[in-house]
BALOBA-1460 file (C-alpha; in Angstrom, 3 decimals):
// residues 379
<rec num="1" residu="x" x="-47.170" y="77.282" z="-44.202"/>
<rec num="2" residu="x" x="-45.654" y="75.097" z="-41.191"/>
<rec num="3" residu="x" x="-48.444" y="73.067" z="-41.237"/>
<rec num="4" residu="x" x="-48.609" y="71.693" z="-44.638"/>
<rec num="5" residu="x" x="-44.558" y="71.149" z="-44.685"/>
<rec num="6" residu="x" x="-45.627" y="69.149" z="-41.458"/>
<rec num="7" residu="x" x="-47.873" y="67.285" z="-43.508"/>
<rec num="8" residu="x" x="-45.840" y="66.234" z="-45.563"/>
<rec num="9" residu="x" x="-42.676" y="65.762" z="-43.552"/>
<rec num="10" residu="x" x="-45.193" y="63.107" z="-41.542"/>
<rec num="11" residu="x" x="-46.878" y="61.689" z="-44.977"/>
<rec num="12" residu="x" x="-42.682" y="61.118" z="-46.513"/>
<rec num="13" residu="x" x="-42.151" y="59.658" z="-42.426"/>
<rec num="14" residu="x" x="-44.790" y="56.986" z="-42.526"/>
<rec num="15" residu="x" x="-43.860" y="56.142" z="-45.947"/>
<rec num="16" residu="x" x="-40.037" y="55.300" z="-44.832"/>
<rec num="17" residu="x" x="-41.030" y="53.846" z="-41.566"/>
<rec num="18" residu="x" x="-43.129" y="51.533" z="-43.158"/>
<rec num="19" residu="x" x="-40.447" y="50.561" z="-46.185"/>
<rec num="20" residu="x" x="-38.215" y="49.965" z="-43.031"/>
<rec num="21" residu="x" x="-40.153" y="47.976" z="-41.462"/>
<rec num="22" residu="x" x="-40.578" y="45.249" z="-44.789"/>
<rec num="23" residu="x" x="-37.084" y="45.100" z="-44.840"/>
<rec num="24" residu="x" x="-36.878" y="44.032" z="-41.597"/>
<rec num="25" residu="x" x="-39.105" y="41.713" z="-42.257"/>
<rec num="26" residu="x" x="-38.689" y="38.418" z="-40.770"/>
<rec num="27" residu="x" x="-37.059" y="36.448" z="-42.891"/>
<rec num="28" residu="x" x="-35.493" y="38.427" z="-45.492"/>
<rec num="29" residu="x" x="-32.165" y="37.567" z="-45.328"/>
<rec num="30" residu="x" x="-33.084" y="34.115" z="-47.426"/>
<rec num="31" residu="x" x="-35.033" y="35.967" z="-49.974"/>
<rec num="32" residu="x" x="-31.756" y="38.495" z="-50.786"/>
<rec num="33" residu="x" x="-30.267" y="35.030" z="-51.578"/>
<rec num="34" residu="x" x="-32.463" y="33.127" z="-52.880"/>
<rec num="35" residu="x" x="-35.202" y="35.854" z="-55.035"/>
<rec num="36" residu="x" x="-35.099" y="38.877" z="-57.400"/>
<rec num="37" residu="x" x="-35.432" y="41.997" z="-55.374"/>
<rec num="38" residu="x" x="-38.028" y="44.718" z="-56.446"/>
<rec num="39" residu="x" x="-36.054" y="47.680" z="-57.742"/>
<rec num="40" residu="x" x="-37.198" y="51.105" z="-56.780"/>
<rec num="41" residu="x" x="-40.831" y="52.426" z="-58.353"/>
<rec num="42" residu="x" x="-41.082" y="49.174" z="-59.391"/>
<rec num="43" residu="x" x="-44.556" y="48.318" z="-61.523"/>
<rec num="44" residu="x" x="-47.231" y="46.140" z="-61.392"/>
<rec num="45" residu="x" x="-45.179" y="43.425" z="-63.375"/>
<rec num="46" residu="x" x="-42.184" y="43.826" z="-61.546"/>
<rec num="47" residu="x" x="-43.475" y="43.788" z="-58.315"/>
<rec num="48" residu="x" x="-45.398" y="40.646" z="-59.384"/>
<rec num="49" residu="x" x="-42.022" y="38.516" z="-59.998"/>
<rec num="50" residu="x" x="-41.036" y="39.579" z="-57.525"/>
<rec num="51" residu="x" x="-43.158" y="37.985" z="-55.325"/>
<rec num="52" residu="x" x="-43.878" y="35.056" z="-57.450"/>
<rec num="53" residu="x" x="-39.667" y="34.847" z="-56.966"/>
<rec num="54" residu="x" x="-40.598" y="34.957" z="-53.167"/>
<rec num="55" residu="x" x="-43.153" y="32.345" z="-53.419"/>
<rec num="56" residu="x" x="-40.821" y="29.987" z="-55.480"/>
<rec num="57" residu="x" x="-38.492" y="30.218" z="-53.055"/>
<rec num="58" residu="x" x="-40.198" y="29.279" z="-49.824"/>
<rec num="59" residu="x" x="-41.801" y="25.785" z="-52.752"/>
<rec num="60" residu="x" x="-38.877" y="25.024" z="-53.998"/>
<rec num="61" residu="x" x="-37.299" y="24.858" z="-49.832"/>
<rec num="62" residu="x" x="-40.700" y="22.882" z="-49.253"/>
<rec num="63" residu="x" x="-39.874" y="20.512" z="-51.936"/>
<rec num="64" residu="x" x="-36.490" y="19.727" z="-51.097"/>
<rec num="65" residu="x" x="-37.541" y="19.657" z="-47.416"/>
<rec num="66" residu="x" x="-40.214" y="16.781" z="-48.740"/>
<rec num="67" residu="x" x="-37.986" y="14.840" z="-50.723"/>
<rec num="68" residu="x" x="-35.397" y="14.014" z="-47.627"/>
<rec num="69" residu="x" x="-38.629" y="12.723" z="-45.738"/>
<rec num="70" residu="x" x="-38.032" y="9.089" z="-46.751"/>
<rec num="71" residu="x" x="-34.097" y="9.223" z="-45.146"/>
<rec num="72" residu="x" x="-34.870" y="8.170" z="-42.244"/>
<rec num="73" residu="x" x="-35.773" y="4.861" z="-43.883"/>
<rec num="74" residu="x" x="-33.800" y="4.872" z="-46.340"/>
<rec num="75" residu="x" x="-30.244" y="6.128" z="-45.661"/>
<rec num="76" residu="x" x="-28.524" y="2.907" z="-45.785"/>
<rec num="77" residu="x" x="-29.731" y="2.539" z="-49.565"/>
<rec num="78" residu="x" x="-27.026" y="4.091" z="-51.111"/>
<rec num="79" residu="x" x="-29.173" y="4.805" z="-54.628"/>
<rec num="80" residu="x" x="-31.728" y="6.325" z="-52.786"/>
<rec num="81" residu="x" x="-28.321" y="8.639" z="-51.219"/>
<rec num="82" residu="x" x="-27.313" y="9.731" z="-54.539"/>
<rec num="83" residu="x" x="-30.097" y="10.085" z="-55.469"/>
<rec num="84" residu="x" x="-31.611" y="12.634" z="-53.290"/>
<rec num="85" residu="x" x="-27.555" y="14.440" z="-53.576"/>
<rec num="86" residu="x" x="-27.902" y="15.012" z="-57.437"/>
<rec num="87" residu="x" x="-31.893" y="16.570" z="-56.595"/>
<rec num="88" residu="x" x="-31.003" y="18.308" z="-53.891"/>
<rec num="89" residu="x" x="-28.308" y="19.981" z="-56.071"/>
<rec num="90" residu="x" x="-30.291" y="20.829" z="-58.856"/>
<rec num="91" residu="x" x="-33.162" y="21.821" z="-56.183"/>
<rec num="92" residu="x" x="-29.850" y="24.839" z="-54.641"/>
<rec num="93" residu="x" x="-28.948" y="25.126" z="-58.398"/>
<rec num="94" residu="x" x="-33.097" y="26.267" z="-59.550"/>
<rec num="95" residu="x" x="-33.555" y="28.000" z="-56.277"/>
<rec num="96" residu="x" x="-29.906" y="30.623" z="-55.860"/>
<rec num="97" residu="x" x="-29.304" y="30.753" z="-59.454"/>
<rec num="98" residu="x" x="-32.404" y="30.578" z="-61.785"/>
<rec num="99" residu="x" x="-34.460" y="31.989" z="-59.239"/>
<rec num="100" residu="x" x="-32.309" y="34.630" z="-57.491"/>
<rec num="101" residu="x" x="-31.777" y="36.453" z="-60.962"/>
<rec num="102" residu="x" x="-35.432" y="36.296" z="-62.057"/>
<rec num="103" residu="x" x="-35.083" y="33.027" z="-64.387"/>
<rec num="104" residu="x" x="-38.758" y="31.763" z="-62.600"/>
<rec num="105" residu="x" x="-39.828" y="29.721" z="-65.696"/>
<rec num="106" residu="x" x="-36.506" y="27.992" z="-65.987"/>
<rec num="107" residu="x" x="-35.720" y="27.067" z="-62.230"/>
<rec num="108" residu="x" x="-40.291" y="26.040" z="-61.890"/>
<rec num="109" residu="x" x="-39.570" y="23.866" z="-64.719"/>
<rec num="110" residu="x" x="-36.267" y="21.601" z="-63.786"/>
<rec num="111" residu="x" x="-38.273" y="21.956" z="-60.018"/>
<rec num="112" residu="x" x="-41.532" y="20.417" z="-61.490"/>
<rec num="113" residu="x" x="-39.506" y="18.039" z="-63.907"/>
<rec num="114" residu="x" x="-37.022" y="16.728" z="-61.028"/>
<rec num="115" residu="x" x="-40.579" y="15.842" z="-59.268"/>
<rec num="116" residu="x" x="-42.025" y="14.107" z="-61.460"/>
<rec num="117" residu="x" x="-38.626" y="11.964" z="-62.806"/>
<rec num="118" residu="x" x="-38.853" y="11.651" z="-59.116"/>
<rec num="119" residu="x" x="-42.353" y="9.810" z="-58.779"/>
<rec num="120" residu="x" x="-40.860" y="7.838" z="-61.770"/>
<rec num="121" residu="x" x="-38.308" y="6.529" z="-60.449"/>
<rec num="122" residu="x" x="-39.814" y="5.642" z="-57.108"/>
<rec num="123" residu="x" x="-42.460" y="3.462" z="-59.161"/>
<rec num="124" residu="x" x="-38.988" y="2.035" z="-61.116"/>
<rec num="125" residu="x" x="-37.745" y="1.128" z="-58.171"/>
<rec num="126" residu="x" x="-40.412" y="-1.293" z="-56.759"/>
<rec num="127" residu="x" x="-38.966" y="-5.312" z="-57.554"/>
<rec num="128" residu="x" x="-42.859" y="-6.117" z="-57.748"/>
<rec num="129" residu="x" x="-44.446" y="-3.887" z="-59.044"/>
<rec num="130" residu="x" x="-46.974" y="-1.401" z="-57.923"/>
<rec num="131" residu="x" x="-50.129" y="-3.284" z="-55.246"/>
<rec num="132" residu="x" x="-52.852" y="-2.054" z="-54.372"/>
<rec num="133" residu="x" x="-51.239" y="-0.593" z="-50.718"/>
<rec num="134" residu="x" x="-48.471" y="0.993" z="-52.683"/>
<rec num="135" residu="x" x="-51.708" y="2.566" z="-55.066"/>
<rec num="136" residu="x" x="-51.797" y="6.002" z="-52.493"/>
<rec num="137" residu="x" x="-48.492" y="6.926" z="-53.696"/>
<rec num="138" residu="x" x="-50.355" y="7.992" z="-57.578"/>
<rec num="139" residu="x" x="-51.966" y="10.204" z="-54.511"/>
<rec num="140" residu="x" x="-48.748" y="12.077" z="-53.727"/>
<rec num="141" residu="x" x="-48.352" y="13.579" z="-57.362"/>
<rec num="142" residu="x" x="-50.458" y="16.110" z="-56.505"/>
<rec num="143" residu="x" x="-47.762" y="17.777" z="-54.986"/>
<rec num="144" residu="x" x="-46.533" y="18.988" z="-57.917"/>
<rec num="145" residu="x" x="-49.589" y="20.744" z="-59.205"/>
<rec num="146" residu="x" x="-49.171" y="22.609" z="-55.755"/>
<rec num="147" residu="x" x="-45.957" y="23.660" z="-56.974"/>
<rec num="148" residu="x" x="-46.696" y="24.494" z="-60.305"/>
<rec num="149" residu="x" x="-48.649" y="27.777" z="-59.351"/>
<rec num="150" residu="x" x="-45.662" y="29.074" z="-57.646"/>
<rec num="151" residu="x" x="-43.709" y="29.477" z="-60.704"/>
<rec num="152" residu="x" x="-46.110" y="30.057" z="-63.746"/>
<rec num="153" residu="x" x="-49.574" y="31.310" z="-63.937"/>
<rec num="154" residu="x" x="-53.015" y="29.802" z="-62.537"/>
<rec num="155" residu="x" x="-54.503" y="27.373" z="-65.286"/>
<rec num="156" residu="x" x="-51.086" y="25.817" z="-65.819"/>
<rec num="157" residu="x" x="-52.153" y="23.765" z="-63.502"/>
<rec num="158" residu="x" x="-54.204" y="22.166" z="-65.761"/>
<rec num="159" residu="x" x="-51.199" y="21.108" z="-67.600"/>
<rec num="160" residu="x" x="-49.924" y="19.462" z="-64.425"/>
<rec num="161" residu="x" x="-53.312" y="17.533" z="-64.060"/>
<rec num="162" residu="x" x="-53.253" y="16.486" z="-66.843"/>
<rec num="163" residu="x" x="-50.015" y="15.065" z="-67.242"/>
<rec num="164" residu="x" x="-50.484" y="13.146" z="-63.551"/>
<rec num="165" residu="x" x="-53.187" y="11.630" z="-64.431"/>
<rec num="166" residu="x" x="-51.837" y="10.520" z="-68.395"/>
<rec num="167" residu="x" x="-49.043" y="8.899" z="-66.377"/>
<rec num="168" residu="x" x="-51.372" y="7.674" z="-63.543"/>
<rec num="169" residu="x" x="-53.837" y="5.167" z="-65.679"/>
<rec num="170" residu="x" x="-50.713" y="4.044" z="-68.281"/>
<rec num="171" residu="x" x="-48.018" y="3.223" z="-65.756"/>
<rec num="172" residu="x" x="-51.549" y="0.828" z="-64.266"/>
<rec num="173" residu="x" x="-52.803" y="-0.226" z="-67.208"/>
<rec num="174" residu="x" x="-49.395" y="-1.167" z="-68.648"/>
<rec num="175" residu="x" x="-47.012" y="-0.850" z="-65.842"/>
<rec num="176" residu="x" x="-45.858" y="-3.097" z="-63.643"/>
<rec num="177" residu="x" x="-48.009" y="-4.282" z="-61.389"/>
<rec num="178" residu="x" x="-48.981" y="-6.826" z="-59.057"/>
<rec num="179" residu="x" x="-51.825" y="-10.141" z="-59.371"/>
<rec num="180" residu="x" x="-54.651" y="-7.797" z="-57.245"/>
<rec num="181" residu="x" x="-54.683" y="-4.999" z="-59.382"/>
<rec num="182" residu="x" x="-54.704" y="-6.709" z="-62.175"/>
<rec num="183" residu="x" x="-57.968" y="-8.746" z="-60.412"/>
<rec num="184" residu="x" x="-58.738" y="-5.144" z="-59.613"/>
<rec num="185" residu="x" x="-58.931" y="-3.663" z="-63.214"/>
<rec num="186" residu="x" x="-60.583" y="-6.920" z="-64.388"/>
<rec num="187" residu="x" x="-63.859" y="-6.378" z="-61.875"/>
<rec num="188" residu="x" x="-63.722" y="-2.991" z="-61.072"/>
<rec num="189" residu="x" x="-61.041" y="-0.330" z="-63.073"/>
<rec num="190" residu="x" x="-63.246" y="2.992" z="-62.355"/>
<rec num="191" residu="x" x="-62.337" y="1.481" z="-58.051"/>
<rec num="192" residu="x" x="-58.659" y="1.703" z="-59.009"/>
<rec num="193" residu="x" x="-58.388" y="4.914" z="-61.468"/>
<rec num="194" residu="x" x="-60.989" y="6.902" z="-59.449"/>
<rec num="195" residu="x" x="-59.550" y="7.873" z="-56.394"/>
<rec num="196" residu="x" x="-55.925" y="8.906" z="-57.772"/>
<rec num="197" residu="x" x="-57.814" y="10.582" z="-60.914"/>
<rec num="198" residu="x" x="-60.774" y="12.549" z="-58.628"/>
<rec num="199" residu="x" x="-57.945" y="14.097" z="-56.504"/>
<rec num="200" residu="x" x="-56.167" y="15.203" z="-59.211"/>
<rec num="201" residu="x" x="-59.247" y="17.338" z="-60.519"/>
<rec num="202" residu="x" x="-60.074" y="18.574" z="-57.019"/>
<rec num="203" residu="x" x="-56.686" y="19.820" z="-56.159"/>
<rec num="204" residu="x" x="-55.949" y="21.615" z="-59.532"/>
<rec num="205" residu="x" x="-59.571" y="23.281" z="-59.808"/>
<rec num="206" residu="x" x="-59.273" y="24.644" z="-56.379"/>
<rec num="207" residu="x" x="-55.500" y="25.803" z="-56.584"/>
<rec num="208" residu="x" x="-56.532" y="26.636" z="-60.070"/>
<rec num="209" residu="x" x="-59.412" y="28.952" z="-58.480"/>
<rec num="210" residu="x" x="-57.550" y="29.965" z="-55.126"/>
<rec num="211" residu="x" x="-54.562" y="31.380" z="-57.260"/>
<rec num="212" residu="x" x="-56.355" y="33.276" z="-59.585"/>
<rec num="213" residu="x" x="-58.133" y="34.688" z="-56.798"/>
<rec num="214" residu="x" x="-55.058" y="35.405" z="-54.802"/>
<rec num="215" residu="x" x="-53.442" y="37.384" z="-57.966"/>
<rec num="216" residu="x" x="-56.795" y="39.497" z="-58.916"/>
<rec num="217" residu="x" x="-56.569" y="40.701" z="-55.539"/>
<rec num="218" residu="x" x="-52.382" y="41.568" z="-55.613"/>
<rec num="219" residu="x" x="-53.507" y="43.362" z="-58.345"/>
<rec num="220" residu="x" x="-56.667" y="45.012" z="-57.225"/>
<rec num="221" residu="x" x="-54.229" y="46.102" z="-54.239"/>
<rec num="222" residu="x" x="-51.413" y="47.152" z="-56.238"/>
<rec num="223" residu="x" x="-54.034" y="49.345" z="-58.220"/>
<rec num="224" residu="x" x="-55.371" y="51.052" z="-54.814"/>
<rec num="225" residu="x" x="-51.485" y="51.465" z="-53.501"/>
<rec num="226" residu="x" x="-51.020" y="53.485" z="-56.775"/>
<rec num="227" residu="x" x="-54.100" y="55.163" z="-56.620"/>
<rec num="228" residu="x" x="-53.577" y="55.976" z="-52.939"/>
<rec num="229" residu="x" x="-50.112" y="56.870" z="-54.687"/>
<rec num="230" residu="x" x="-51.329" y="59.407" z="-56.985"/>
<rec num="231" residu="x" x="-53.613" y="61.008" z="-54.483"/>
<rec num="232" residu="x" x="-50.797" y="61.762" z="-52.294"/>
<rec num="233" residu="x" x="-48.707" y="63.104" z="-55.382"/>
<rec num="234" residu="x" x="-52.229" y="65.223" z="-55.904"/>
<rec num="235" residu="x" x="-51.921" y="66.306" z="-52.555"/>
<rec num="236" residu="x" x="-48.466" y="67.721" z="-52.302"/>
<rec num="237" residu="x" x="-48.718" y="69.867" z="-55.414"/>
<rec num="238" residu="x" x="-52.059" y="71.052" z="-53.932"/>
<rec num="239" residu="x" x="-49.880" y="71.771" z="-51.101"/>
<rec num="240" residu="x" x="-47.019" y="73.412" z="-52.663"/>
<rec num="241" residu="x" x="-49.129" y="75.539" z="-54.759"/>
<rec num="242" residu="x" x="-50.857" y="76.634" z="-52.017"/>
<rec num="243" residu="x" x="-47.398" y="77.087" z="-50.540"/>
<rec num="244" residu="x" x="-46.511" y="79.248" z="-53.703"/>
<rec num="245" residu="x" x="-49.992" y="81.031" z="-53.767"/>
<rec num="246" residu="x" x="-49.251" y="82.410" z="-49.783"/>
<rec num="247" residu="x" x="-45.056" y="82.573" z="-51.119"/>
<rec num="248" residu="x" x="-47.170" y="84.516" z="-53.997"/>
<rec num="249" residu="x" x="-49.114" y="86.169" z="-51.282"/>
<rec num="250" residu="x" x="-46.658" y="87.611" z="-48.825"/>
<rec num="251" residu="x" x="-44.204" y="88.697" z="-51.361"/>
<rec num="252" residu="x" x="-45.880" y="91.198" z="-53.305"/>
<rec num="253" residu="x" x="-47.620" y="92.521" z="-49.740"/>
<rec num="254" residu="x" x="-44.035" y="92.596" z="-48.680"/>
<rec num="255" residu="x" x="-42.672" y="94.371" z="-51.815"/>
<rec num="256" residu="x" x="-45.801" y="96.876" z="-51.993"/>
<rec num="257" residu="x" x="-45.279" y="97.962" z="-48.194"/>
<rec num="258" residu="x" x="-41.997" y="98.983" z="-49.128"/>
<rec num="259" residu="x" x="-42.631" y="100.642" z="-51.944"/>
<rec num="260" residu="x" x="-45.549" y="103.121" z="-50.481"/>
<rec num="261" residu="x" x="-42.323" y="103.781" z="-47.809"/>
<rec num="262" residu="x" x="-39.513" y="104.204" z="-50.005"/>
<rec num="263" residu="x" x="-42.632" y="106.595" z="-52.383"/>
<rec num="264" residu="x" x="-42.762" y="109.182" z="-49.094"/>
<rec num="265" residu="x" x="-39.389" y="109.339" z="-48.562"/>
<rec num="266" residu="x" x="-37.779" y="106.489" z="-46.449"/>
<rec num="267" residu="x" x="-35.433" y="105.152" z="-48.606"/>
<rec num="268" residu="x" x="-33.671" y="102.643" z="-45.977"/>
<rec num="269" residu="x" x="-36.500" y="100.602" z="-45.929"/>
<rec num="270" residu="x" x="-36.146" y="96.924" z="-46.931"/>
<rec num="271" residu="x" x="-38.081" y="93.796" z="-48.476"/>
<rec num="272" residu="x" x="-36.842" y="91.422" z="-46.422"/>
<rec num="273" residu="x" x="-37.236" y="88.242" z="-48.715"/>
<rec num="274" residu="x" x="-34.786" y="84.992" z="-48.881"/>
<rec num="275" residu="x" x="-34.254" y="83.058" z="-51.483"/>
<rec num="276" residu="x" x="-37.004" y="80.026" z="-50.246"/>
<rec num="277" residu="x" x="-39.303" y="83.296" z="-51.213"/>
<rec num="278" residu="x" x="-40.359" y="83.094" z="-55.702"/>
<rec num="279" residu="x" x="-40.009" y="87.388" z="-55.510"/>
<rec num="280" residu="x" x="-36.341" y="87.381" z="-53.637"/>
<rec num="281" residu="x" x="-34.905" y="88.110" z="-56.759"/>
<rec num="282" residu="x" x="-37.261" y="90.877" z="-57.414"/>
<rec num="283" residu="x" x="-36.942" y="91.993" z="-53.976"/>
<rec num="284" residu="x" x="-33.078" y="91.799" z="-54.389"/>
<rec num="285" residu="x" x="-33.118" y="94.176" z="-57.424"/>
<rec num="286" residu="x" x="-35.502" y="96.587" z="-55.223"/>
<rec num="287" residu="x" x="-33.031" y="96.360" z="-52.029"/>
<rec num="288" residu="x" x="-30.116" y="97.422" z="-54.068"/>
<rec num="289" residu="x" x="-31.752" y="100.401" z="-55.853"/>
<rec num="290" residu="x" x="-33.194" y="101.398" z="-52.328"/>
<rec num="291" residu="x" x="-30.083" y="101.356" z="-51.241"/>
<rec num="292" residu="x" x="-28.272" y="103.414" z="-53.960"/>
<rec num="293" residu="x" x="-31.129" y="105.961" z="-53.221"/>
<rec num="294" residu="x" x="-29.996" y="106.050" z="-50.462"/>
<rec num="295" residu="x" x="-26.568" y="107.075" z="-50.794"/>
<rec num="296" residu="x" x="-27.762" y="109.347" z="-53.107"/>
<rec num="297" residu="x" x="-30.348" y="110.971" z="-50.573"/>
<rec num="298" residu="x" x="-27.583" y="110.776" z="-47.716"/>
<rec num="299" residu="x" x="-24.784" y="112.725" z="-50.348"/>
<rec num="300" residu="x" x="-27.315" y="115.349" z="-51.663"/>
<rec num="301" residu="x" x="-28.893" y="116.105" z="-47.980"/>
<rec num="302" residu="x" x="-24.520" y="116.963" z="-47.438"/>
<rec num="303" residu="x" x="-24.361" y="119.064" z="-50.387"/>
<rec num="304" residu="x" x="-27.262" y="121.711" z="-49.453"/>
<rec num="305" residu="x" x="-25.849" y="121.085" z="-45.470"/>
<rec num="306" residu="x" x="-21.898" y="122.130" z="-46.945"/>
<rec num="307" residu="x" x="-24.419" y="124.572" z="-49.358"/>
<rec num="308" residu="x" x="-26.389" y="126.291" z="-46.437"/>
<rec num="309" residu="x" x="-22.648" y="126.311" z="-44.354"/>
<rec num="310" residu="x" x="-20.832" y="128.281" z="-47.557"/>
<rec num="311" residu="x" x="-23.933" y="130.731" z="-47.436"/>
<rec num="312" residu="x" x="-23.303" y="132.242" z="-43.973"/>
<rec num="313" residu="x" x="-19.570" y="131.695" z="-44.142"/>
<rec num="314" residu="x" x="-19.941" y="134.109" z="-46.942"/>
<rec num="315" residu="x" x="-22.176" y="136.315" z="-45.150"/>
<rec num="316" residu="x" x="-20.004" y="136.260" z="-42.201"/>
<rec num="317" residu="x" x="-17.051" y="137.596" z="-44.734"/>
<rec num="318" residu="x" x="-18.839" y="140.191" z="-46.404"/>
<rec num="319" residu="x" x="-20.447" y="141.632" z="-42.414"/>
<rec num="320" residu="x" x="-16.930" y="141.873" z="-41.470"/>
<rec num="321" residu="x" x="-15.359" y="143.323" z="-44.206"/>
<rec num="322" residu="x" x="-18.649" y="146.597" z="-44.879"/>
<rec num="323" residu="x" x="-18.672" y="147.000" z="-40.698"/>
<rec num="324" residu="x" x="-16.365" y="148.135" z="-37.993"/>
<rec num="325" residu="x" x="-16.393" y="144.966" z="-35.888"/>
<rec num="326" residu="x" x="-14.586" y="141.612" z="-35.963"/>
<rec num="327" residu="x" x="-15.220" y="138.872" z="-38.206"/>
<rec num="328" residu="x" x="-17.822" y="136.114" z="-35.923"/>
<rec num="329" residu="x" x="-18.146" y="132.910" z="-37.257"/>
<rec num="330" residu="x" x="-21.089" y="131.739" z="-38.148"/>
<rec num="331" residu="x" x="-22.490" y="128.079" z="-36.430"/>
<rec num="332" residu="x" x="-20.821" y="125.223" z="-36.994"/>
<rec num="333" residu="x" x="-23.368" y="122.456" z="-39.865"/>
<rec num="334" residu="x" x="-21.173" y="119.221" z="-39.220"/>
<rec num="335" residu="x" x="-19.353" y="120.328" z="-43.281"/>
<rec num="336" residu="x" x="-16.110" y="120.244" z="-44.649"/>
<rec num="337" residu="x" x="-16.581" y="123.987" z="-44.168"/>
<rec num="338" residu="x" x="-16.788" y="123.769" z="-40.026"/>
<rec num="339" residu="x" x="-12.848" y="123.368" z="-40.447"/>
<rec num="340" residu="x" x="-12.416" y="126.676" z="-42.455"/>
<rec num="341" residu="x" x="-14.535" y="128.371" z="-40.322"/>
<rec num="342" residu="x" x="-12.391" y="127.300" z="-37.558"/>
<rec num="343" residu="x" x="-9.178" y="128.881" z="-39.480"/>
<rec num="344" residu="x" x="-10.806" y="132.158" z="-40.137"/>
<rec num="345" residu="x" x="-12.270" y="132.593" z="-36.399"/>
<rec num="346" residu="x" x="-8.180" y="133.147" z="-35.768"/>
<rec num="347" residu="x" x="-7.836" y="135.804" z="-38.198"/>
<rec num="348" residu="x" x="-9.578" y="138.348" z="-36.931"/>
<rec num="349" residu="x" x="-8.172" y="142.724" z="-38.628"/>
<rec num="350" residu="x" x="-6.580" y="145.222" z="-35.625"/>
<rec num="351" residu="x" x="-9.895" y="148.274" z="-34.728"/>
<rec num="352" residu="x" x="-8.813" y="151.110" z="-35.754"/>
<rec num="353" residu="x" x="-7.985" y="148.979" z="-39.473"/>
<rec num="354" residu="x" x="-9.746" y="150.429" z="-42.591"/>
<rec num="355" residu="x" x="-12.827" y="148.114" z="-43.351"/>
<rec num="356" residu="x" x="-11.947" y="145.502" z="-45.846"/>
<rec num="357" residu="x" x="-12.394" y="146.452" z="-49.743"/>
<rec num="358" residu="x" x="-11.569" y="144.258" z="-52.409"/>
<rec num="359" residu="x" x="-8.314" y="144.934" z="-54.333"/>
<rec num="360" residu="x" x="-9.358" y="144.736" z="-57.319"/>
<rec num="361" residu="x" x="-11.994" y="146.555" z="-59.583"/>
<rec num="362" residu="x" x="-13.671" y="145.007" z="-62.746"/>
<rec num="363" residu="x" x="-14.802" y="148.059" z="-64.390"/>
<rec num="364" residu="x" x="-12.604" y="147.662" z="-67.029"/>
<rec num="365" residu="x" x="-14.225" y="144.631" z="-67.993"/>
<rec num="366" residu="x" x="-10.929" y="142.549" z="-66.225"/>
<rec num="367" residu="x" x="-8.871" y="142.596" z="-62.472"/>
<rec num="368" residu="x" x="-7.364" y="145.321" z="-61.906"/>
<rec num="369" residu="x" x="-5.757" y="147.169" z="-58.464"/>
<rec num="370" residu="x" x="-7.815" y="150.011" z="-57.420"/>
<rec num="371" residu="x" x="-5.618" y="153.263" z="-57.445"/>
<rec num="372" residu="x" x="-4.189" y="154.304" z="-53.727"/>
<rec num="373" residu="x" x="-4.037" y="150.412" z="-52.738"/>
<rec num="374" residu="x" x="-1.195" y="149.674" z="-51.285"/>
<rec num="375" residu="x" x="-1.824" y="146.118" z="-48.912"/>
<rec num="376" residu="x" x="-5.381" y="144.954" z="-47.710"/>
<rec num="377" residu="x" x="-5.131" y="142.652" z="-44.398"/>
<rec num="378" residu="x" x="-5.961" y="139.116" z="-44.807"/>
<rec num="379" residu="x" x="-8.214" y="136.897" z="-43.042"/>
């Protein structure tokens, strides 16, 4: 039984140490302020929502840092500083309010929208329009595809991919651009559209595969943890059943031995079962019964000794009455008659006195003084 309890204690200790280790991981303080917390006994959906909230928290932080990268080059531009401040404020609202309370979709829509508007404002702020030197700027739009999978299902990346491709095609075709772009569009438009469109498709497909695979792996891992938890609960139940069986066997054997001792006349026997044993109530009732039987046995023994002492005292008095010998006290038996024997031993009659005769006769049916009797000595 001690090994089973030790096993349970070891399992619970390992689990508590694992939980404490997870709670003390680096960066846990950041997630307490920016991501939803995992409730106790959480389901897979709740765990997945909390995990996505943590990933979204890191994504919003990195997007905000990414937005601040042009700051050393444009810190004198007041318009850029205003837009940057507004963007950071919106990101902070999505991070500390929406994502912290579990509104992951709302936070995702805000972040993706802010990123898309940022790209559009960047192209609108170019006074001469897009040139061939600025064509790689369209490639940066794939960042929104990487960010969207942190908030939504993996297939949502294709929606953002379609929006990015449509925006690139419309802007390069009908937007403001320089003469070199016009010349290339007239000669070989495929060479302009291909790099950005192909990159968006490649990143979208690859991100979908990675994200979908990671989600399935996490689901399988969670199912594995549930199976392990079920196995642990089953092991715990089996150990509890084994403990119960051992308690029943030990309790029944102890009660049986107590019954055998009581049947042999040993009423001082007891069944020493504590309250942790399932049979302790039966043992308690049995011990109570044996205690009463023990007191009754002692009283019966005392009564038998008293009766024997009375018989011996009556015999001694009868011999003193009928014979010419003094009263000889019988041996003491350790009963209440001993005091009477002590008192009677001091009242021996004189040696020349007549033997004791009963002062009363019952020949006539009632106790009457016998004729000629004046006085009888008293013992």
